[in-house]
N, C-alpha and C positions, 0 to 999 in steps of 0.2 A: 504494500500500500504506500503510495506517495501522493503528492498534490502538485498541481501546476502553479507556476508563478502568477501573481495578480498583476504584476507590472514589470516592465523592462528595467534592468539596472545596468550600470556601466561595468565592464569586465576589468578585473585586475588579476595579474599573474601571481603576485607575491606582495609582501609588506613594502618592499622598496618601491615597486611600481605604484602601490596604493599611495604612499606618501608623496611621490613625485607628482602623481595626477592631482591629488588633493591640494598640493601647494600651487600648482598651475591654476586650478579652478577656484580656490578659496584663499589665495595667498595673503590677502589683507584682512581676512576674517580672523577672529580670535580663536585659536585652537585651545587655549587654556585661560582660565580666569582664576587667579591665585590670590589667596589672602596673605598679606604681608604681616610682619611682626607688629607693625603699628596699627593693625586692624583694617587697613584699607586694601582694596583689591586692585590688581594690575592685570592687564591682558597680555598674552604672548601670542603673536600672530603665527599663522601657518608657516610663512616664509622664514620667520625667526626660529621656529621650532626645528624646521628641516636643517637650517644652517648649523644649529647646535648639535643635532643628531650626527651630521656629517663631521663636525669638529671632534666630537667625542669618539666616534667610530674610527676616525683617522688616527687619533692618539692611541687607541687600544691596539690597532694594527701595528703601530710604531713600537709598542711594547713587546711585540712578538706573540700576540694572542690570536693571530689568524688561525682559524680552524679549530680553536680550543673551546672548552666549556667555561662559560662565565656566569657566575651566580649573582642574583640580585636579591637583597633583603632589606625591608624597611617599611615604614608606614606609607599609606597612599600619598603620593606627592609627585610633583613635576619631574624631579630627577629620576624617580623610579621608571616613569614612562619613557623618558629620554634614554635611559640605560637599556631598556628592553629593545627598543627599535634600533639603537646604535649597534648593539651586538648582533641582532637578527639580520640587519640589512647589509652585512658585509664583513663581520668579524668572525663569529663562530656560532656555537649553540648556547642559547640563553636558558638559564635555569632559575626560575622564580622560586623562592623559598618562603615558607610561612613565617611571618615575623613573630608569631606567638610561641614558636617552638623553644624549648629550653636549650641551653648552650650545647649539651651533649648530643642532642638530636640534630642540631644545625651542623655540628662538626661531622657527625656520621653521614649526613646527606652530602656535605662537601666532598667527603672521601668517596662515597658511592658514585657521585656524579663526575669524579675526576676533574673537579673544578680547578682551573689554573689561576683564576682570579675571582674575587667577590667584591661587588659594589654594595656598600651598606650605608645606612643612615647613622648619624652620630650617636643615636641611642644604643646602637649595638657595638660601640667601640670597645667597651670593656670586655665583652665576650670575644670579640675578634682578636684582641691582644692575647688572651689566654689561648685561643685556638691556634694562633700563629706560632706559639711555642711548641706545639705538639704535631702540627700538620705542615710538613715541609712541601707537600704537593702544591699548596696554594702559593703561587709566586708573588701575587700582588693583592693587597687589601686596600681598596679604593673608597675613601670616606667622602660621602656626599656633602659633608658640612665642614671639613677641615680646610684651613687656609694654606697650610704648608705640608711638605712631604716629610716623612720620618722613616728612613730605611725602606722596608717593604710596604709601609703604609703611605699611600699617595693621596694627594688632594684632587678630587674630581674637578674642582674649579681650575687648578693649574693645568691638568691634562687637557681640559677643553680649550684653554688659552693656547697651549702648545699645538693642539690639533688645528686650531684656526690659523696659526702661523704656518704650519706645514701646508695647509690648503692654499694659503696666499703665495707660498713659494712654488706652487705648481705640483705638489705631490697629489696624485690622483688614484693611488692604489685602492683606497677604500671606496671612493665614489664611482669608480669604474668596475667594481667587483660584480661578477655575474652571480645571480642567485638561482639555484636549482630549486624550483618550487616544490618538487616531489621529494627532496632530500630531507633527512632528519635535521630539524632546526630548532626545536623547542622541547625541553625536557621538564615535565611537570610531575611532581610526586603527589600521589593520591593521599588522602587522609589516612592516618593510622600510625602506629609506632614505626620507628625507622626501619625495623626489620620486616614489618608487614606492609609498609607503604610501597606501592609499585611505581616505578618510573615510567610515565607514559610518553612515548616518542611521537611527536606531531611534526608535520611539515607545514610550510607556508600554504601549500595548496589546501591542506585540511582546513585551516582556519579561514582563509579568504573565501573558500567555497561556502563555508558556513555563514560568513558575513553577507555575501551576495544573496544567499538564499533567504536569510531573515529579512533583508531589505526588499526582497521580491514579494513578500506577503504582508509586511508592516511598513507603512509609509513613514519615512524619516527624511528630512532635508536640512539644508544649511541654516535654516532659521531656528532649528532645535538646539537645545542645550541640555546638559545632564549634570547631576550632582552624584559623584561616585560614593556609595555608602558601604559597599562590600570590599573585602580585601582583594587587591589586584593580583596576588599570586594565584588566586583561584581562577580557572578558565572562564567561569560564568561572568565574573566582573571584567576580566581582561579582554575577552572577545567582545562582549556586548557594550560595556560602559566606556571602554577605551578605544580599541581598534575600530569597531563598527562606527563609533562616533567620528573618528578621524576620517574614515572612508566617506562619510556624508558631509564633511565640512562643519560639523557641530562644535559647540563650545563645551569644554570640560572643566568642572570644579570638583573639589574634594571636601568631604565633611571633616570637621576638626575632631570628631569623636561622636559616638552614638548619642551622648547627652546633648549634643549641639545640633542635631538634625533639624529641628524646627527653626532655630535661629539661622542656620546656614541656608535653608530653603528660602526663607524670606530675603536673605541677602543676595542669592544667586538666581532666583526665579527659574528653576529648571522646567523644561517642558516634558521631559521624559526621565523616569528613574527606573533602575533595576533594583529589585529588592528580594528578600526572602520572606516566607510567611510569618515568621516570628516578628519581624519588623513591622509588617503591614498590619498584623493583628493588634500589635501594640499601638500603632498610629490610629487605627480605627477605634480602639477602645478609648484612647485619649480624646478623640473627637466627641464621642458620646458622653464621656465623663464631663467634658466642658459644657456640653448642652444641658446635661442634668444639673450641673452646678449652677448654671444660669436660670434654672427652672424653665427652660424653653422646649422641653421634650414634646409637649402637646403641639406647639406652634410648628416645630420641625416636622412632626408626623403629618400634620395637615398640609404643609408645603410639599412633602414627599408625595402625598396623594394627589395634589393638584398637578405637580410636574408629570406624574405617571399618566394622568388623564390627558394632559396637553400633548404628550408624546404620541398618543394614539392618533392625533391629528397632525403629526409632523411638526409640532411646535416645541422647541427645546428652550426652556427658561431656567435650567438647572444652575447655570453659572450666576444668574441674577439672584435667584432665590437663596442660593447657598454661597453667596459672595464671600462671607466671612471665612468659611472653610477653605475656599480657594485662595483667598489672600494669605491665610496662615501657612499655606503651602507654596507661597511664592507668586501666585496669581496667574501662572502660565501653564501649570501642569495639565497635560492632555493625555498622557499615557503612562501607566505603570506596568512593567513586566515582572512577573513573579516566577521564581524558579527555586531549585535545590531541595524542595520538599512540597508536600501537599498543602494547598491553601484551603481554608474553610470557605465553601461556596457562599456562605452568608456574608463574608467579608468582601469578596469581589462584587457581589450584588450590591452591598451597602455602598461601596465607593462609587459604583456606576450610578446608583440612584442619586448621588450627590453631583454627578456629572464628570466623574473621573474614571475612565475605563481601566480595568485591571485585566491583563491578558496573562493567563497562566501558561507556563511552558514546562518542558522537561528536557533534561540533557545530562551528559556525563563528560568528564574530562576526556575519556577515550573517543568522544564524538565531537570534540572541538568547540563548544560542547552541546549546542542546541540540536535536538532531535525532532521535537514536536512543539508547536505553539498555537494558541488560539489566535484567531484573526478578528479584526474589528468588524468585518463583514460576516464572519462565521465563528461562533464561539459557544461554549458550554461552560458554565461555572463549575460543574462537577467533573471537568475533564482537563487533561494536560494538553489538549488540542489536536491539531492535524499534523501529519508528518511534513517536514520541510521538503521543498523540491529537490534538494541535494541528496536526500537519502530515501531508501525504502525501509519501511517498518512493518513487522509482522508479529503475530502471537505464535510462539513455537509450542507445539504439542498442547493445545488447550484442553482443559478437562471438561466435564459436563456443564459446568457453569460458564465456560468460555474463557476461563483464566489459564494463562500460560506465561512462559517467559517472553519478555520483549526482546526481539533481536533486530539488529540494524545493519544495513549495507549501504555504502555510499562514499562519495569523495571526501567526506568529513571524518571518516573512521580512521583511527590511529594507524601508525605503521606497526606498532607492537609495543611490548614492555621491554624496557631497557635492561639488557643483560639477563633476561629471564625468558628463555625460549619455552619452558614448560608452561608458564602462565599464559604466554602468547598463544600457544597451540590450544590451550583449554578455552580461551576467550574467543579466538578467531577461528571459525570453522566454516569451510566452504565459502569464504568471502563474507560471512555474517558474523557480526560482533554480538556475543551473548552477554546481555547487560547484567543478568542476575536479578533484575527487577521483574516482578510479576504484575500482569495487568490484563485488561480485556479491551476489545474494540467494538464500537457500535456499528450498526449497519451503515451509518453515514460516514464512518471512517474516523470518528473521534476515539482517542485512546484515554484510558484511565489507569492509574496505578493502584494495586491492591496491597503491595508490600514487597519486601526483599525476600528472595528465594531462600537465603540462608537463615532468615528470621522466622520462617513459617513454623507454627506449632502444629504437630500432627497428632491427633488423638488415637486411642487404641482401635477405634472403629474406622480410622482412615479419614476422619474429617480434618479439613485444613482451617486453621485459625490464623488470621493475619494480625500480628500485634499492633501494627500501625492503625488498623481499623478500630480496634478497641481503645487505643490511646486517643484517637480523634474524638470518640464519645466522651471519654474522661476529661479531656482538655477543654471541652465546651463549658464545663462547670466554672463559674466565677471563683470558686473556692479551691480550685486545683491549678497550680502554676504550670506543672508539667508532670509527665508520668512515663514509666517504662514498663511494658507488659512482656511477660515471658512465660514459658511453659515449664512445669515441674512434674516429674513422674512420682506417683504414689507407689511406694514399694509393695504395699499389701495387695492393691488391686491391679498394679501395673498400668494404670490409666494415667494419662497426662492431663493435668489441670492448669487453669489459667491463674497466674499470680501477677501482682502489680506492685511496683514501687512508686510512691506518690510524693511529690513535693507540694505542700499546701501553699495557697496564696494567703499569707498571713495578714497582709493589710486588709484584704476583703473579709477575712474571718474576724479580725478585730472590729471592723466596721459593722459587721453583722451582729456581733455580741455587744457592741457599744462600750468596749473597754480596751485598754492598752495591754494589760497583762492577761494572757489566756493560758489556761492549764492544758496539759497534754490530753487529758480525757475529753476536754471540750473540743479540741481540734479533732480528736479521733471520732467523736460522735457526728460532727459535721461531715467529715470525709466519708464515714461509713454510710451516712444517708445518701451522699452523692453516688457512691459505688452501687448501693442498692437500686437507686434510680436508673443508673446506666444498665444494670443487669436486667431490669424489666424490659428494656428495649432490644435485648438480644436473645437468640435461642439458647437453650440450656447449656449446650456444649461450649459456647463462647463466654459464658458468665465467669466473672472473677470470683474465685474461691476464697482467696485471702489477699490481703495487701499489707504493706509496711509503709510507715511514714518516715521520711527523711527531711532534714531541714536544709541541707546544702543542695544546690542545683547540680544537675548532671554535667559531667565534662562533655564539651561539645567541639565539633569541628568548626572551621572558620565560617562555614555557611549555616551554623547553628543547628546541626544535626547531632543527636546524642551519640557519643562514642560507646556503643553497647559493649564492645569488647573490653572496656575498662571497668565495667561494673561486675563486682564479685557477687554472684547469685548463689545463695546457700539454701 
C-alpha cells in the first residue's frame, strides 16, 4: 500500500544540492532566527548560513577529517545544524549523539562509531576533557563556545575563520566535493543502553526522498517558520524540523527549554511545529486549565458549537472566536505534526476545533524517519495516517483481527545496522524492513498502531494483550500521570495476568482532596477507583489484576517514550 503525491515538488539529489538550491531560491530569507544572550533575536540568512557551512567544512577537511566519522553533541542550536551539514556535505559521516547520555555512554558511542572528531557545546567540556584522557581514537575535540585552541581541543569559531581564509585563497577541495547520494553518510544510534543501541546507517538519498515525499502530501512554503522543540539528534526532529524546513526556505528557531515553550512561541510566531504526544497533551491541558481558571468553560463550549455549525456551511471563524488561544501560541500556527508515539484522538480533535490542525504520523529512525502521515485533505484522528509516496507499507501475517507486523519498503529505508550484519538480516528481509510494531489497516488505507511486537502479553488461551492499549485507558485519568503495563505469569495456574505500575498525578489528587498533605492510603484509594473504572471498559482477559504505585516518573527516551527495558519487574 502506498499513496500518490498531492502536488509536485522540486527534486534534490542530496543535502549539498538541497542547500545550494535553497540558497539560490531563498538567499535573502532568514534561515535561522536566534535568541541572543541579551534577549533579542537576530536573523541569519540562507546565503550567510551556506557560507559558514562551506567555511567550517573546508576547515574540517584541512584537519585531515575527509572520509572520517565526526560526532556532534549539544543542545539544539545554530552551531549544531551548521556542524551537521558541514560534515555531511563534503567531509565524512556525521554522527549525532544524544546530549542527555551520561559520560560513559557518550564515550562508548564515540568508540563504537570510530569517531575521529567530536563537535560539542561548552556544557559538555568537562566530560570531553575526561574522555580525551582515555580515548586516543578521537583526534580533535571541537568546542562550539571556546574562543581559543588548547592542544586537541579546538575552537569552532577559529576553525570557521580559518576555513573562510582558505576559501578566499582559492582552496576548493570541500566545495567541489562530489556527494554519492546512495553512500553511507549518517550514523544514528537508536535509543537504548550503549550495548543495545543499534547504529542505523542512512544515506542522503534516504533522507531527501523522505523530505520530498512529506512535502508532496503536506503543503509547506517559504512563508512558514518553525520552533524546534524536540532534540535534533533524533531523526524525527532532524529531518522534519531542520532539513525539511531548509528545503522549503522556512525560518528556524529553537526553544530555550520545555519550560519556555509558551514564551518562545509568542516571540517567534511559528506557523508549523513538530511535537510528541506528551507535549501536545500537556499544551492542550494547559489551554483548558486556563479556560476553567477564567471560568469561561461555558462560553468556550458555546463558541465551539457555533464554529462547528458554521463549518457545515463552509464558514470558518475559529481563529476569530479563539483568538486568545492562537495569540498565546504565536498567532500564526497553522499546522502541528505529531509523531514518536500514539496521540489521544481527543487531543487532535480538540486542537482542530480551536482551528489548529494536528496531523499524526508514524516513523522510525530506520525509515529516515516518516512512514505514514495524515493529510489535511484526508485524515483520521485515531490513525497514524496514509503511507508516504516514497514507500510501500503492509501488514505482515495479520491475525483474525487484522493485526500484524508493519513492514516497509522504499527509498527511505536504511542501508542497514552499523557493524551488525545479524541484526540487519533479521530486520531487512526480501527488501522489506520489519518494524517490530504491530498494527492494522482500514479499507481506505489508513494505518493504526496497536503496540510493539516485543511488548505483547500472550495469555494461556493465546489471547494477545497490547500494553500500550491498556496504558492509553489508564493515562486518560486526570489522577494518573503515567503508567506501564506488563504481563506476569501465575505459577499455580500458569496463566499470564495483567499488572501495572502507576505514577499518580499528585497535584490533581491534592486538588481533588483539597489539601496539600495526602496519605498513601488516600492516593491508593483514588488510583484503585480509576483502575476499577478502566477495567469495566475492557474484556476480562485484559483487566488489570494488580498495580503498584511509584512516585518517580519512568526513565524515558529523548522522544518521551518509556524505557521499558530499564524497569525491574518483580
